[in-house]
C-alpha positions as CSV (number, residue, x, y, z in Angstrom):
1,M,5.2,-17.9,-7.9
2,L,6.2,-19.3,-10.9
3,G,3.9,-17.7,-13.1
4,V,1.7,-20.1,-14.8
5,P,-1.7,-20.8,-16.0
6,K,-3.5,-23.2,-13.6
7,D,-3.9,-25.6,-16.6
8,V,-0.3,-25.8,-17.3
9,D,1.2,-29.2,-18.8
10,A,4.4,-30.7,-17.2
11,D,6.7,-29.2,-19.6
12,G,5.6,-25.7,-19.6
13,L,5.6,-26.2,-15.6
14,K,9.3,-27.4,-15.6
15,A,10.1,-24.2,-18.3
16,A,8.7,-22.2,-16.3
17,Y,10.7,-23.3,-12.9
18,R,13.6,-23.6,-14.2
19,R,13.7,-20.5,-16.3
20,K,13.2,-18.6,-12.4
21,A,15.5,-21.0,-10.7
22,L,18.5,-20.3,-12.8
23,E,17.6,-16.7,-12.3
24,Y,18.1,-16.9,-8.5
25,H,20.3,-19.8,-8.4
26,P,22.6,-19.4,-5.3
27,D,26.0,-20.0,-7.5
28,R,24.7,-17.0,-9.7
29,N,23.8,-14.7,-6.2
30,P,27.1,-15.7,-3.8
31,G,25.7,-14.2,-0.5
32,D,22.3,-13.1,-1.6
33,K,19.9,-14.0,0.7
34,E,17.1,-12.4,-0.9
35,A,17.7,-14.8,-3.7
36,E,18.7,-17.8,-1.8
37,E,14.7,-17.5,0.2
38,R,13.5,-17.0,-3.4
39,F,15.1,-20.0,-5.0
40,K,13.8,-22.2,-2.0
41,E,10.2,-21.0,-2.5
42,L,10.5,-21.5,-6.4
43,S,11.6,-25.3,-5.6
44,E,8.8,-25.5,-3.2
45,A,6.2,-24.1,-5.2
46,Y,7.6,-26.9,-8.3
47,A,7.7,-29.5,-6.5
48,T,3.9,-29.5,-5.1
49,L,2.8,-28.4,-8.9
50,R,4.6,-31.1,-10.4
51,D,3.4,-34.0,-8.1
52,P,-0.6,-34.5,-9.0
53,D,-1.6,-35.3,-5.3
54,A,0.0,-32.2,-3.8
55,R,-0.9,-29.9,-7.4
56,A,-5.2,-31.3,-6.3
57,R,-4.4,-30.0,-2.8
58,Y,-3.0,-27.0,-3.4
59,D,-5.9,-25.9,-6.4
60,R,-8.4,-27.2,-3.5
61,Y,-6.7,-25.3,-0.6
62,G,-4.0,-23.0,-1.2
63,A,-4.9,-20.8,-4.5
64,A,-7.8,-19.0,-2.4
65,D,-4.9,-17.5,-0.2
66,P,-1.5,-18.6,-1.4
67,A,0.5,-16.4,1.7
68,N,-0.7,-18.7,4.5
69,Y,-0.7,-22.2,1.9
70,Q,2.5,-24.4,3.7
71,P,3.0,-27.3,0.8
72,D,4.0,-30.5,2.5
73,T,7.9,-30.9,0.6
74,S,8.8,-33.4,3.8
75,N,9.0,-36.4,1.4
76,V,10.4,-34.9,-1.7
77,N,13.1,-36.4,-3.3
78,W,15.1,-32.9,-4.2
79,Q,17.8,-34.6,-6.4
80,D,15.3,-35.6,-8.7
81,I,13.7,-32.2,-8.7
82,F,16.5,-30.7,-9.8
83,R,17.5,-33.2,-12.1
84,E,15.3,-33.5,-14.1
85,A,14.8,-29.4,-14.3
86,D,18.7,-29.7,-15.6
87,I,19.3,-27.3,-12.4
88,K,23.0,-28.3,-12.0
89,I,24.4,-27.7,-8.2
90,D,27.8,-28.5,-7.0
91,W,26.9,-30.8,-4.0
92,D,30.2,-31.7,-2.9
93,A,31.1,-28.1,-2.8
94,R,28.3,-27.8,-0.3
95,G,29.4,-30.9,2.0
96,G,26.6,-33.5,0.2
97,M,22.6,-33.4,0.2
98,P,20.5,-35.5,1.9
99,S,18.4,-37.9,-0.6
100,T,15.1,-36.7,0.7
101,G,13.3,-34.6,3.0
102,S,13.4,-30.5,3.4
103,A,17.2,-30.6,4.5
104,V,18.0,-30.5,1.2
105,F,18.1,-26.5,1.3
106,D,20.0,-26.6,4.8
107,A,23.0,-28.5,2.4
108,L,22.3,-26.5,-0.6
109,F,23.3,-23.2,1.7
110,G,25.7,-25.0,3.8
111,V,23.7,-24.8,6.7
112,M,23.7,-28.1,8.0
113,A,22.4,-27.6,11.5
114,G,19.2,-27.3,10.4
115,M,18.5,-30.9,9.8
116,L,19.4,-30.9,13.9
117,R,17.0,-28.1,14.5
118,G,14.1,-29.9,12.9
119,A,14.9,-33.0,15.1
120,G,14.9,-30.8,18.0
121,M,19.1,-31.3,18.8
122,L,19.9,-27.8,18.4
123,P,18.3,-24.3,19.3
124,G,15.9,-23.0,16.8
125,Q,17.3,-20.0,14.2
126,T,16.8,-16.6,15.3
127,Y,15.6,-13.7,13.2
128,E,16.2,-9.8,13.3
129,V,13.6,-7.5,11.7
130,K,13.5,-3.5,11.8
131,L,10.2,-1.8,13.0
132,P,10.9,2.0,12.0
133,L,8.8,4.1,14.6
134,T,7.7,8.2,14.8
135,L,8.6,10.3,17.7
136,G,4.9,10.0,19.1
137,E,5.2,5.7,19.0
138,L,8.8,5.8,20.9
139,K,7.1,8.3,23.1
140,N,3.6,6.9,23.7
141,G,4.1,3.4,23.0
142,A,2.5,1.5,20.4
143,V,0.9,-1.7,19.3
144,K,3.0,-2.8,16.0
145,A,2.8,-5.7,13.3
146,V,6.0,-7.5,11.8
147,R,6.6,-10.4,9.6
148,V,9.1,-13.3,10.2
149,P,11.7,-13.6,7.4
150,G,11.3,-17.0,7.0
151,V,10.3,-20.5,8.6
152,S,9.0,-19.9,12.4
153,V,7.0,-21.5,14.8
154,C,3.2,-21.1,14.5
155,Q,2.3,-19.1,17.2
156,T,-1.4,-19.8,17.1
157,C,-0.7,-23.5,17.8
158,K,3.0,-22.7,19.6
159,G,4.6,-25.5,17.4
160,S,2.2,-28.2,18.4
161,G,0.3,-28.2,15.0
162,R,-3.2,-28.8,17.4
163,V,-5.5,-26.1,19.3
164,T,-8.4,-26.5,21.7
165,G,-11.6,-24.8,22.5
166,Q,-11.9,-23.8,18.9
167,T,-15.5,-23.8,18.2
168,A,-15.8,-20.9,14.9
169,P,-17.0,-22.8,11.5
170,R,-14.2,-23.0,9.5
171,S,-13.3,-24.6,5.8
172,P,-11.0,-27.6,6.3
173,G,-7.0,-27.1,5.8
174,P,-4.8,-29.1,3.1
175,F,-4.3,-31.6,6.2
176,E,-7.7,-31.9,7.6
177,A,-10.3,-34.9,6.7
178,S,-13.3,-32.6,6.7
179,A,-14.9,-29.7,7.8
180,P,-15.4,-27.5,10.0
181,Q,-13.7,-29.1,12.8
182,A,-11.0,-31.7,12.2
183,Q,-10.4,-33.5,15.5
184,V,-6.9,-35.4,16.1
185,G,-6.2,-37.1,19.6
186,G,-9.1,-34.6,21.0
187,A,-7.7,-31.7,19.7
188,S,-8.1,-29.6,16.6
189,V,-5.7,-29.2,13.5
190,C,-4.1,-25.8,13.9
191,P,-6.0,-23.5,11.2
192,K,-3.3,-21.5,10.7
193,C,-0.2,-23.7,9.8
194,G,-2.5,-27.0,8.6
195,G,-1.0,-29.1,11.4
196,R,2.7,-28.4,10.8
197,G,3.4,-26.2,13.7
198,V,5.7,-24.2,11.4
199,R,4.7,-21.0,9.2
200,R,6.6,-18.9,6.6
201,G,6.2,-15.4,6.8
202,E,4.3,-15.5,10.2
203,Q,3.0,-11.6,11.2
204,L,3.3,-11.1,14.8
205,E,2.3,-8.3,17.0
206,V,4.7,-5.9,18.7
207,R,4.1,-4.1,21.6
208,V,6.5,-0.7,21.9
209,P,7.0,0.3,25.8
210,A,6.5,4.2,26.3
211,G,9.7,5.6,26.4
212,A,11.3,3.3,24.4
213,S,15.2,3.9,22.9
214,A,15.5,4.6,19.6
215,S,18.2,2.4,19.4
216,A,16.2,-0.7,21.6
217,K,15.7,-4.4,20.8
218,L,12.8,-6.0,21.8
219,R,12.6,-10.2,22.3
220,L,9.6,-12.2,21.2
221,A,10.9,-15.2,22.8
222,G,10.1,-18.3,21.0
223,A,8.8,-17.0,17.9
224,G,12.2,-17.7,15.4
225,G,12.6,-21.0,13.8
226,P,11.8,-24.0,15.3
227,G,13.9,-26.4,17.2
228,Q,14.5,-26.9,20.9
229,P,14.4,-24.7,22.3
230,P,12.6,-22.6,19.5
231,G,14.7,-19.4,18.2
232,D,13.4,-15.7,19.0
233,V,12.5,-12.9,17.0
234,M,14.9,-9.9,17.6
235,V,12.9,-6.5,17.2
236,Q,15.2,-3.8,16.0
237,L,13.6,0.0,16.8
238,A,14.5,2.6,14.7
239,L,13.2,6.2,14.8
240,L,11.5,7.4,11.3
241,L,11.9,11.1,11.0
242,P,10.1,13.4,8.1
243,E,12.4,15.0,5.8
244,R,14.9,18.1,7.2
245,A,14.1,16.8,10.5
246,K,17.3,15.6,12.4
247,V,19.0,14.6,15.2
248,V,21.7,16.4,17.4
249,G,22.4,14.1,20.3
250,N,19.5,13.4,22.0
251,H,17.9,16.2,20.6
252,V,15.5,16.3,17.6
253,H,15.6,19.1,15.4
254,A,12.3,20.0,13.1
255,A,10.5,22.7,11.3
256,L,7.1,23.4,12.5
257,V,4.5,24.6,9.5
258,L,1.7,26.9,10.6
259,T,-0.6,29.0,9.2
260,P,0.1,33.0,9.9
261,L,-3.4,32.8,11.8
262,E,-2.2,30.0,13.7
263,A,0.9,31.5,14.9
264,R,-0.8,34.3,16.0
265,N,-3.3,33.4,17.7
266,G,-1.5,30.0,19.4
267,T,-2.6,26.5,18.8
268,T,-2.3,22.8,20.1
269,T,-0.9,21.0,17.1
270,E,1.3,17.7,16.5
271,F,4.7,16.8,15.3
272,E,4.8,13.0,14.6
273,G,2.4,12.1,17.3
274,V,3.9,14.2,20.0
275,Q,2.1,17.3,21.2
276,V,3.3,20.8,20.4
277,V,1.9,23.7,22.8
278,V,2.1,27.0,20.5
279,P,2.0,30.6,22.1
280,P,-0.3,33.4,20.7
281,G,2.2,35.9,19.2
282,A,4.9,33.1,17.5
283,R,6.5,34.6,14.0
284,S,8.2,32.7,11.4
285,G,11.8,31.6,12.9
286,T,10.2,31.7,16.5
287,E,11.7,28.4,18.6
288,I,9.6,26.0,20.2
289,R,11.0,23.5,22.7
290,V,9.0,20.5,23.6
291,V,10.8,18.7,26.8
292,G,11.3,15.5,26.9
293,G,9.8,15.7,23.0
294,G,13.0,13.7,21.8
295,V,14.7,10.6,21.5
296,R,15.7,8.4,24.6
297,S,19.4,7.1,24.8
298,G,21.8,6.2,27.9
299,G,19.3,6.8,30.5
300,T,18.2,10.1,28.9
301,T,15.8,11.9,26.8
302,G,16.6,15.0,24.6
303,D,14.1,17.7,23.6
304,L,12.0,18.1,20.7
305,V,12.9,21.7,19.1
306,L,11.1,23.6,16.5
307,T,11.4,26.5,14.2
308,L,8.3,27.5,13.2
309,E,7.4,28.3,9.4
310,E,4.6,30.6,8.6
311,D,2.8,29.2,5.1
312,W,-0.6,30.6,4.1
313,L,-1.1,27.5,1.9
314,R,-1.2,25.3,5.0
315,G,-5.0,24.6,5.6
316,G,-5.5,27.3,3.0
317,G,-9.1,25.6,2.0
318,R,-10.8,26.5,5.3
319,L,-9.2,29.8,5.5
320,V,-10.7,30.5,2.3
321,S,-13.6,29.4,3.3
322,S,-13.9,31.4,6.8
323,W,-12.8,34.6,5.0
324,F,-15.7,34.2,2.4
325,R,-18.7,33.6,5.0
326,K,-17.2,36.6,6.5
327,L,-17.0,38.8,3.1
328,V,-20.8,37.6,2.4
329,G,-21.4,39.1,6.0
330,G,-23.1,35.6,6.8
331,G,-20.7,34.6,9.5
332,G,-23.1,31.6,10.0
333,T,-22.8,27.9,8.2
334,S,-23.7,27.5,4.6
């Protein structure tokens, strides 16, 4: 995150943080959510590595899997962090800043409701993510993965920080005293979130039902930000089409490229996951319509309309091999 070597000293660490923090400073990137998130992550990384104990925990547990390591910054004095790195922030314009705790970032970006959410006094944040799907995935259904763009409730322990019934050996998490099974109150510390109950960048499984609309939204209840109740993750489906394909109403129009031999003999193939039957005797320009192969919208499903294009180079290696065997008179395998 900070681009420093493992043995960096305090001055080098501070210089690296200051340089990158100024680049993504919210006052220099107004309204840029990605820059805000980057600034938060940089600040958390610096707060972790400047503290000898937190740095030692990271070296032991986090370096092997940094994407899933969650540093504990709940007791960080953020005023000291920004002051020592000479990062200027107009706190008065942002409604003031708590002296300690992760709520500093809520104050920083003018979202004080985050403190109330963390205390269970407000609903958690709901995130929206986009999920591109092919025609076949929309038509037949699919299981896909999405990543939550922020801090969300850990789906392994459902926010409790504890799991039960786990027996497989594993390495200790950053907040565990021993391995392989750290027991707290009769339950094991969650191996995914390290007992915090929340994770950043959680990857979720999405089950897309068969016949889904290209504009539908799927709700993953309770998978959003922490709060009472937890927020949701809303998955916006989107149609992913190849080049030159277009949607006209609910119909999808595109080209289907086959070899002349495939067109003459007829074949069964796929277009973006949708099965297409090409009758014998087809030629370039032949229109092949797959009823119900288009997009679903407004309670109706359109057709997939394909215009045949012949191309000798498609599957050329296979055709040349077949031609060569016939030429030498073998007709068998080589």
